[in-house]
C-alpha positions in Angstrom: 18.6 -31.8 25.5 19.2 -31.7 29.2 16.7 -32.3 31.9 16.9 -28.6 32.6 16.2 -27.7 28.9 13.4 -30.4 28.7 11.6 -28.8 31.7 12.0 -25.3 30.1 10.4 -26.9 26.9 7.4 -28.5 28.9 6.9 -25.1 30.7 6.5 -23.0 27.5 4.5 -25.9 25.8 2.1 -25.8 28.8 1.7 -22.1 28.4 1.2 -22.3 24.7 -1.4 -25.0 25.2 -3.3 -23.0 27.6 -3.5 -20.1 25.2 -4.7 -22.5 22.5 -7.4 -23.7 24.9 -8.4 -20.1 25.7 -8.5 -19.2 22.0 -10.7 -22.3 21.3 -13.1 -21.2 23.9 -13.2 -17.5 22.6 -13.5 -18.4 18.9 -15.5 -21.5 19.1 -13.1 -23.2 16.6 -10.5 -25.9 17.2 -7.8 -23.9 15.3 -7.8 -20.3 14.6 -5.8 -17.1 14.4 -2.1 -17.7 15.1 -2.8 -21.4 16.0 -3.1 -22.1 12.1 0.5 -20.7 11.9 1.8 -23.0 14.8 0.1 -25.9 13.4 1.5 -25.4 10.0 5.0 -24.7 11.3 4.8 -27.9 13.4 3.5 -30.0 10.5 6.1 -28.6 8.0 8.9 -29.4 10.4 7.6 -33.0 10.6 8.1 -33.3 14.3 4.7 -35.0 15.1 4.1 -32.6 17.9 0.5 -31.5 17.1 -2.1 -33.7 18.3 -5.8 -33.0 19.0 -5.2 -29.3 18.4 -2.4 -29.0 21.0 1.3 -29.3 21.1 2.7 -32.7 22.4 6.2 -33.6 23.2 7.9 -36.7 24.4 11.3 -37.6 25.7 11.5 -40.1 22.8 11.8 -37.1 20.4 15.3 -36.4 19.1 17.1 -33.3 20.5 16.6 -31.8 17.1 12.9 -32.4 17.0 12.5 -31.0 20.5 14.6 -27.8 19.6 12.3 -27.4 16.6 9.3 -27.5 18.8 10.8 -25.1 21.3 11.5 -22.6 18.6 8.2 -22.9 17.0 6.4 -22.7 20.3 8.4 -19.8 21.4 7.7 -17.9 18.2 3.9 -18.7 18.8 4.0 -17.1 22.0 5.2 -14.0 20.5 2.6 -13.5 18.1 0.0 -10.9 18.9 -2.9 -13.2 18.0 -1.8 -15.7 20.4 -3.8 -14.0 23.2 -7.5 -13.2 23.4 -6.4 -9.5 23.9 -4.4 -9.6 20.7 -7.1 -11.0 18.9 -9.6 -8.5 20.0 -7.2 -5.8 19.0 -6.4 -7.4 15.5 -10.2 -7.5 14.9 -10.5 -3.8 15.6 -7.3 -2.8 13.7 -8.3 -5.0 10.6 -11.8 -3.8 10.3 -10.6 -0.2 10.8 -8.0 -0.7 8.2 -10.3 -1.9 5.5 -13.0 0.8 6.2 -15.6 -1.5 7.8 -17.7 0.5 10.2 -19.9 -2.1 11.3 -19.6 -5.3 13.6 -18.1 -8.4 12.0 -18.1 -11.9 13.3 -14.9 -13.5 14.9 -14.7 -15.7 11.9 -15.0 -12.9 9.4 -12.5 -10.7 11.3 -10.1 -13.9 11.3 -10.5 -14.0 7.6 -9.8 -10.4 7.0 -6.7 -10.6 9.2 -5.4 -13.6 7.3 -6.2 -11.7 4.1 -4.4 -8.6 5.1 -1.3 -10.6 5.3 -1.9 -12.6 2.1 0.4 -11.7 -0.7 -2.2 -12.7 -3.4 -4.8 -10.5 -2.0 -2.4 -7.7 -1.4 -1.3 -7.9 -5.1 -4.9 -7.7 -6.4 -5.7 -4.6 -4.0 -2.3 -3.0 -4.9 -2.5 -3.5 -8.7 -6.0 -2.4 -9.3 -8.7 0.2 -8.3 -10.2 -2.6 -5.9 -10.6 -1.8 -2.1 -9.8 -4.6 0.3 -13.4 -4.4 1.5 -14.7 -5.0 -2.0 -12.6 -7.9 -2.9 -13.5 -9.3 0.6 -17.1 -8.8 -0.2 -17.0 -10.8 -3.4 -15.1 -13.8 -1.5 -17.9 -13.7 1.1 -20.6 -13.6 -1.8 -18.8 -16.7 -3.5 -18.8 -18.5 0.0 -22.4 -17.9 0.6 -23.6 -18.7 -2.8 -21.4 -21.9 -3.1 -22.2 -22.2 -6.8 -20.1 -19.4 -7.9 -17.5 -20.9 -10.1 -14.3 -19.7 -10.9 -14.9 -18.1 -14.1 -17.8 -16.0 -12.5 -15.4 -15.1 -9.6 -12.7 -13.9 -12.0 -15.2 -11.9 -13.9 -16.7 -10.2 -10.8 -13.1 -9.3 -9.5 -12.0 -7.9 -12.9 -15.4 -5.8 -13.0 -14.7 -4.4 -9.6 -11.1 -3.9 -10.0 -11.3 -1.9 -13.3 -8.1 -3.2 -14.7 -7.2 -4.8 -18.0 -6.9 -8.6 -18.0 -3.5 -9.9 -17.7 -1.9 -13.2 -16.9 -0.4 -12.3 -13.5 -3.6 -10.6 -12.2 -5.6 -13.6 -13.4 -3.3 -16.1 -11.8 -3.5 -14.2 -8.4 -7.3 -14.3 -8.6 -7.3 -17.9 -9.3 -5.0 -18.5 -6.3 -7.3 -16.4 -4.1 -10.3 -18.4 -5.2 -8.6 -21.5 -4.4 -7.4 -20.6 -1.1 -10.6 -18.9 0.0 -13.4 -20.5 -1.7 -12.1 -23.8 -2.3 -9.9 -24.1 0.7 -6.9 -25.5 -1.0 
């Protein structure tokens, strides 16, 4: 990577880190919204460019690693939810899309946004009579009660979804439980 290319990379990393800082201040969380995707992307690329919830680079990194960081950072900057305005807009759009007509916390809105893009969640709502808001309500109930086991969660989703039990639906419900309640 030439000095000019490295300078360009440091510039976009600085812009991205400023956005990450503003997101942290807005949400009160170290990593949220599109920062999850950036962190995950950098971790998956195995470039060791994520430290203390910010992007870090060094001249000791290989050209290939620096190029990967550049691409991931550039992509992050294009995400609608990499800005506070984009996050606010997404909160409004997401809550309107699922039919919520009352205020939700930033954390709840982030969960809704993630779920609206989750294939497992989509499968459950598209292959049943369950509304997105109803599935989300069961997820929130399970999180609040903390003692709702997997069997109870599956039963509640099936009762609300009004569908016959089948293997694919059950696997999607288990996957949703593991991601949203267990955090795996």
